[in-house]
C-alpha angles and dihedrals in degrees: 000000000000120000113223103173130019127199094271091050092052092048093053091046092053090052095047095047090049091055093045090054091052092046096047093048095040092238134331102294109141089354121146131171124217122186128201112236135272104025104357091067091056092049088048090055090050092050090046091054090053091049091049090050093051099041100030090229135106116246116202111249125197139169136220131205106208097190098113091043096057116119089216098047095125091051095050103054143337090223108033120197110240117197096180137240121269113198108142097169138069113267095189111121091358129132100239119198107199112205131200137160101234131020110207126140093356093237095113090053092048090054091048093050091051091052094047090052089056087064095053146293113298120203087236140340122220127188128224123181134178093218133016110200100174128224094117118188094184131045095260127132134177124245093204122034126183095194134351116210138180116236142167120240091242091060126088124219110211121195117198118196121195094229091058107019104028096248143044111247142137121200143158126229135164126260113261110253113235110252113250117225112220116218117198114227117232143144116280112227117209116217109250114230114223115251111248115254114236115208117215112235122209117212117203123195119233116238 
């Protein structure tokens, strides 16, 4: 296991991204934050708290559950767990900042974009992520990045958030290799069936 971000690093990243969002959008007018469950929504609340502290104004914060919008839904589970989407504000003509923990292939972001557009037509949608690990499969890039790292596809980037996992931490570890079952080669003996016994019958002629 290799630690990428410690609690202090994550705290500084949250503060920096919040200020970058304010600077790029020249304030908080028409600004809303939407996090992707289950950790992106918590990060969104933290960023929102930093923005509120800097600008002394409350920015609307929502959350999306992209389960039903996944393009691999049938491959993941026959009975997916749906936590529900929570967007209690109008997204039309708003500047939406979509927030997630890790940017990887881009497919999660695609699903989230599709769901947000079902709620209305934002003026623009920006993307903020805690970690960008590369290996994109779709043409999607983040506007705000906490840390960009180089990874191999066989590695897993785990994000732990205090509210869910008891601590703030980002680390890399390798996928567990499936255990191979060794089968010893040997001859297969077929059970021999006993030969039927034939009794000799003696036929005597009647006189």
